[in-house]
C-alpha positions as CSV (number, residue, x, y, z in Angstrom):
1,M,0.0,0.0,0.0
2,N,1.2,3.5,-0.8
3,M,2.4,5.0,2.5
4,S,1.9,8.5,1.1
5,F,-1.8,8.0,1.5
6,F,-1.4,7.9,5.3
7,T,0.8,11.0,5.4
8,S,-1.4,13.1,3.1
9,G,-2.9,16.3,4.5
10,M,-6.4,14.9,4.7
11,M,-5.5,11.7,6.6
12,L,-3.3,13.7,9.0
13,A,-6.2,16.1,9.6
14,F,-8.5,13.1,10.3
15,A,-6.0,11.7,12.7
16,A,-5.7,15.2,14.4
17,Y,-9.4,15.5,14.9
18,S,-9.6,11.9,16.1
19,S,-7.0,12.8,18.7
20,F,-8.9,15.9,19.8
21,S,-12.1,13.8,20.1
22,I,-10.6,11.1,22.2
23,S,-8.9,13.7,24.3
24,D,-12.3,15.3,25.0
25,A,-13.7,11.9,25.9
26,Y,-10.9,11.5,28.5
27,S,-11.8,14.8,30.0
28,K,-15.4,13.8,30.4
29,L,-14.4,10.5,32.0
30,L,-12.6,12.6,34.7
31,A,-15.9,14.4,35.6
32,G,-16.4,14.2,39.4
33,Q,-12.9,13.0,40.0
34,L,-10.8,16.1,39.4
35,D,-11.4,19.9,39.2
36,P,-11.8,20.9,35.5
37,F,-9.0,23.5,35.9
38,E,-6.7,20.7,37.1
39,V,-7.6,18.6,34.1
40,A,-6.9,21.5,31.7
41,F,-3.6,22.2,33.5
42,S,-2.5,18.6,32.7
43,G,-2.9,19.4,29.0
44,G,0.0,21.9,29.3
45,V,2.1,19.5,31.4
46,F,1.9,16.5,29.1
47,G,2.0,18.7,26.0
48,F,5.8,19.2,26.6
49,L,6.3,15.6,25.4
50,I,5.5,16.8,21.9
51,I,8.0,19.6,21.7
52,P,10.9,17.4,20.4
53,F,8.7,16.4,17.4
54,I,7.7,20.0,16.7
55,R,11.1,21.7,17.1
56,R,12.9,22.3,13.8
57,P,16.7,22.2,13.6
58,D,16.9,25.9,13.1
59,E,14.6,26.7,16.0
60,S,15.8,27.4,19.5
61,L,13.9,26.4,22.6
62,R,14.0,30.1,23.5
63,D,11.5,30.7,20.7
64,I,8.8,29.3,23.1
65,F,9.4,32.3,25.4
66,S,10.6,35.0,23.0
67,P,8.0,35.4,20.3
68,Q,8.5,37.9,17.5
69,R,5.1,39.6,18.4
70,P,4.8,39.3,22.2
71,G,1.3,40.9,22.3
72,M,-0.2,38.3,19.9
73,W,1.6,35.5,21.9
74,V,-0.1,36.7,25.1
75,V,-3.5,36.9,23.4
76,R,-3.2,33.4,22.0
77,A,-2.1,32.1,25.4
78,I,-5.1,33.7,27.1
79,A,-7.4,32.5,24.4
80,I,-6.2,28.9,24.6
81,F,-6.3,29.0,28.4
82,A,-10.0,30.1,28.3
83,S,-10.8,27.6,25.6
84,T,-9.3,24.6,27.4
85,A,-10.8,25.4,30.7
86,A,-14.2,26.2,29.3
87,S,-14.3,23.1,27.0
88,V,-13.3,20.7,29.7
89,E,-16.1,22.1,31.9
90,A,-18.6,21.9,29.0
91,F,-17.7,18.3,28.2
92,M,-18.0,17.3,31.9
93,L,-21.5,18.9,32.2
94,L,-23.1,18.2,28.7
95,P,-23.4,15.3,26.3
96,M,-20.5,15.5,24.0
97,P,-22.5,16.1,20.7
98,E,-24.4,19.0,22.4
99,A,-21.2,20.6,23.7
100,L,-19.5,20.2,20.4
101,S,-22.4,21.7,18.4
102,L,-22.0,24.8,20.5
103,M,-18.3,24.9,19.9
104,F,-18.9,24.7,16.2
105,L,-20.1,28.3,16.5
106,M,-16.4,29.2,16.2
107,P,-16.7,30.0,12.4
108,F,-19.5,32.4,13.2
109,F,-17.4,34.3,15.7
110,V,-14.3,34.1,13.4
111,T,-16.4,35.7,10.6
112,V,-17.7,38.5,12.9
113,L,-14.2,39.2,14.2
114,S,-12.7,39.1,10.8
115,V,-15.1,41.8,9.6
116,T,-14.8,44.0,12.7
117,L,-11.1,43.7,13.5
118,L,-9.4,42.6,10.3
119,R,-11.7,44.5,7.9
120,E,-11.9,41.4,5.7
121,K,-14.5,41.0,3.1
122,V,-16.8,38.1,3.7
123,S,-18.9,36.6,0.9
124,G,-22.6,36.0,1.0
125,W,-22.0,32.3,0.9
126,A,-19.9,32.5,4.0
127,W,-22.5,34.5,5.9
128,L,-25.2,31.9,4.8
129,S,-23.0,29.1,6.2
130,V,-22.4,30.7,9.6
131,I,-26.1,31.8,9.9
132,L,-27.2,28.3,9.1
133,G,-24.8,26.9,11.7
134,F,-26.3,29.4,14.2
135,V,-29.8,28.2,13.4
136,G,-28.6,24.6,14.0
137,V,-27.3,25.5,17.4
138,L,-30.6,27.1,18.3
139,I,-32.4,23.9,17.3
140,V,-30.0,22.0,19.7
141,L,-30.5,24.4,22.5
142,R,-34.2,25.3,22.0
143,P,-34.0,28.3,24.4
144,G,-37.3,28.8,26.2
145,V,-38.2,25.2,25.9
146,R,-35.3,23.7,27.9
147,A,-33.2,25.0,30.7
148,L,-29.8,26.3,29.9
149,H,-27.0,26.1,32.5
150,L,-23.3,26.5,33.0
151,G,-22.3,23.8,30.6
152,H,-23.9,25.7,27.7
153,L,-22.2,28.9,28.7
154,C,-18.8,27.2,28.9
155,A,-19.2,25.7,25.4
156,V,-20.0,29.2,23.9
157,I,-17.0,30.7,25.8
158,A,-14.8,27.9,24.3
159,A,-16.1,28.8,20.8
160,V,-15.4,32.5,21.3
161,A,-11.9,31.9,22.8
162,N,-11.0,29.6,19.8
163,A,-12.1,32.3,17.4
164,V,-10.0,34.9,19.2
165,G,-7.0,32.4,19.0
166,V,-7.6,32.1,15.2
167,I,-7.6,35.9,14.8
168,A,-4.5,36.3,16.9
169,Y,-2.8,33.6,14.8
170,R,-3.6,35.6,11.6
171,L,-2.3,38.8,13.2
172,A,0.9,37.1,14.2
173,G,1.9,36.7,10.5
174,N,3.4,33.7,8.7
175,N,6.9,34.3,9.9
176,T,6.2,33.3,13.5
177,P,8.1,30.1,14.5
178,R,5.8,27.3,15.0
179,L,7.5,26.5,18.3
180,S,6.4,29.9,19.5
181,L,2.8,29.2,18.4
182,F,2.9,25.8,20.2
183,G,4.4,27.4,23.3
184,S,1.5,29.7,23.7
185,S,-0.9,26.7,23.6
186,L,1.1,25.2,26.5
187,F,1.8,28.1,28.8
188,G,-1.7,29.5,28.5
189,P,-3.3,26.5,30.3
190,L,-0.2,26.1,32.6
191,V,-0.4,29.6,34.0
192,G,-4.2,30.3,33.8
193,D,-5.5,26.9,34.8
194,G,-2.6,26.5,37.3
195,L,-3.7,29.6,39.2
196,L,-7.4,28.7,39.1
197,M,-6.9,25.2,40.4
198,L,-4.9,26.2,43.5
199,G,-7.9,26.3,45.8
200,H,-9.4,23.0,44.6
201,A,-6.7,20.8,43.3
202,H,-5.6,17.5,44.9
203,W,-3.1,14.9,43.9
204,P,-4.7,12.4,41.5
205,H,-5.1,8.9,42.9
206,G,-5.2,5.6,41.1
207,L,-3.6,4.4,37.9
208,K,-6.9,4.9,35.9
209,T,-7.1,8.6,36.8
210,W,-3.4,9.1,35.7
211,L,-4.1,7.3,32.5
212,F,-7.1,9.5,31.8
213,L,-5.1,12.6,32.5
214,F,-2.3,11.5,30.3
215,G,-4.7,10.6,27.5
216,Y,-6.3,14.0,27.7
217,G,-3.1,16.0,27.7
218,F,-1.0,14.0,25.4
219,L,-3.7,13.4,22.7
220,A,-4.6,17.1,22.7
221,A,-1.0,18.0,22.1
222,L,-0.6,15.3,19.5
223,G,-3.6,16.7,17.7
224,Q,-1.9,20.0,17.5
225,L,1.2,18.4,16.0
226,L,-0.8,16.5,13.5
227,M,-2.7,19.6,12.5
228,M,0.6,21.4,11.9
229,M,1.7,18.5,9.7
230,A,-1.6,18.5,7.8
231,T,-1.6,22.2,7.1
232,A,1.9,21.9,5.6
233,R,0.7,19.2,3.2
234,A,-2.8,20.3,2.1
235,P,-4.7,23.6,1.6
236,A,-6.7,25.0,4.5
237,N,-10.1,24.2,3.0
238,R,-9.2,20.5,2.8
239,V,-7.8,20.3,6.3
240,A,-10.9,22.0,7.7
241,L,-13.3,19.4,6.3
242,P,-12.4,16.5,8.6
243,Q,-13.3,18.6,11.6
244,Y,-16.8,17.4,11.3
245,S,-15.7,13.9,11.9
246,Q,-15.5,15.0,15.5
247,M,-19.3,15.0,15.6
248,L,-19.3,11.3,14.6
249,W,-16.9,10.5,17.4
250,A,-19.0,12.6,19.9
251,V,-22.2,10.8,18.9
252,A,-20.6,7.4,19.2
253,F,-19.0,8.2,22.6
254,S,-22.3,9.6,23.8
255,Y,-24.3,6.5,23.0
256,F,-21.8,3.7,23.7
257,L,-19.4,5.1,26.3
258,F,-21.4,7.5,28.4
259,H,-24.9,6.1,27.7
260,Q,-26.4,9.5,26.9
261,P,-28.8,9.1,24.0
262,L,-29.9,12.2,22.0
263,D,-33.4,13.3,21.4
264,H,-34.7,13.9,17.8
265,W,-34.4,17.7,17.9
266,T,-30.8,17.5,19.0
267,I,-30.0,15.2,16.1
268,V,-31.7,17.6,13.7
269,G,-29.7,20.5,15.0
270,I,-26.5,18.5,14.8
271,I,-27.3,17.7,11.1
272,V,-27.9,21.4,10.4
273,V,-24.7,22.5,12.1
274,T,-22.7,19.9,10.2
275,F,-24.3,20.8,6.9
276,S,-23.5,24.5,7.4
277,G,-19.8,23.5,7.7
278,M,-20.0,21.3,4.6
279,L,-21.7,24.2,2.7
280,N,-18.8,26.5,3.6
281,W,-16.2,23.8,2.5
282,I,-18.0,23.3,-0.8
283,R,-18.0,27.0,-1.5
284,Q,-14.3,27.2,-0.8
285,R,-13.5,24.2,-2.9
286,I,-15.4,25.6,-5.9
287,H,-13.6,28.9,-5.4
288,F,-10.1,27.3,-5.3
289,E,-10.9,25.1,-8.2
290,R,-12.0,28.1,-10.3
291,L,-8.7,29.8,-9.4
292,A,-6.7,26.7,-10.4
293,V,-8.5,26.5,-13.8
294,E,-7.8,30.2,-14.4
295,E,-4.2,29.8,-13.5
296,R,-3.8,26.8,-15.9
297,R,-5.5,28.7,-18.6
298,A,-3.2,31.6,-18.2
299,R,-0.2,29.3,-18.3
300,R,-1.4,27.7,-21.6
301,H,-1.8,31.2,-23.1
302,M,1.8,32.1,-22.1
303,H,3.2,28.9,-23.6
304,D,1.3,29.2,-26.9
305,P,3.6,31.3,-29.1
306,A,0.8,32.6,-31.3
307,R,-1.3,33.6,-28.3
308,A,1.7,35.1,-26.5
309,A,2.6,37.2,-29.6
310,A,-1.0,38.3,-29.8
311,I,-1.1,39.7,-26.3
312,P,1.3,42.6,-26.9
313,A,-0.4,43.4,-30.2
314,A,-3.7,43.5,-28.5
315,M,-2.3,45.9,-25.9
316,E,-1.1,48.4,-28.5
């Protein structure tokens, strides 16, 4: 079998989102055993095991602490701290598909922040996609029909924090060492969750608890590594598509591991949320394919002597 299939951008992205999903399941398994901030703190601790695989030969370990744009480094660290703490609490309090459907609001918040902060132009298709996703979330939540609680708020906070992290990543530029980017994802939870857990933390007891903690922290960091590898091998629109495989993991875990079946309206809302993401991916794919066709057409024109000679004549 061709091994390049397993190292392609799409397969690495699938592996990354699988790692994230299993990591989230481990955090839910720790509900009632450890403080959520202590669980999120462990993500920063065990994440250090990934650094040797991320560090490039030309990168120094000091890049973790000395980013080129310190302000954006701090913003990313705070955003990732808020995201990890809120998502752990959300997964502990809500069924995984319900928490994940709220976190899929991230594209909506990214779009809003892109327009307001980055002054980016957003197409009508993109707005349709994020609005459809928002409608799907409303179907899941059904405000006024069912009670909302802390778990729902935490899931929304995680979505907003992830969106802020994406904007901070864009503002940091493409020249930021990836060791610096990864460093912010470690030290945000280490410092923020470390401070918040001081009043409630206790030493984990039992091999199973330690295995769950390791599974949560290591797989979350491994997912970050696989995503970096995926984005280096495939366009962003292809890497984003496998994100919706997380919902399949979440539904499977909800039914078979946590025995939390979903009602019909929640299933409908999840389908709408997933379709909104697929719609955005289809739009991006059509756009990039059109650009590729135009680029190939331009190259053929330049390599055709008759057409190439006609271009200056037409310009006279």
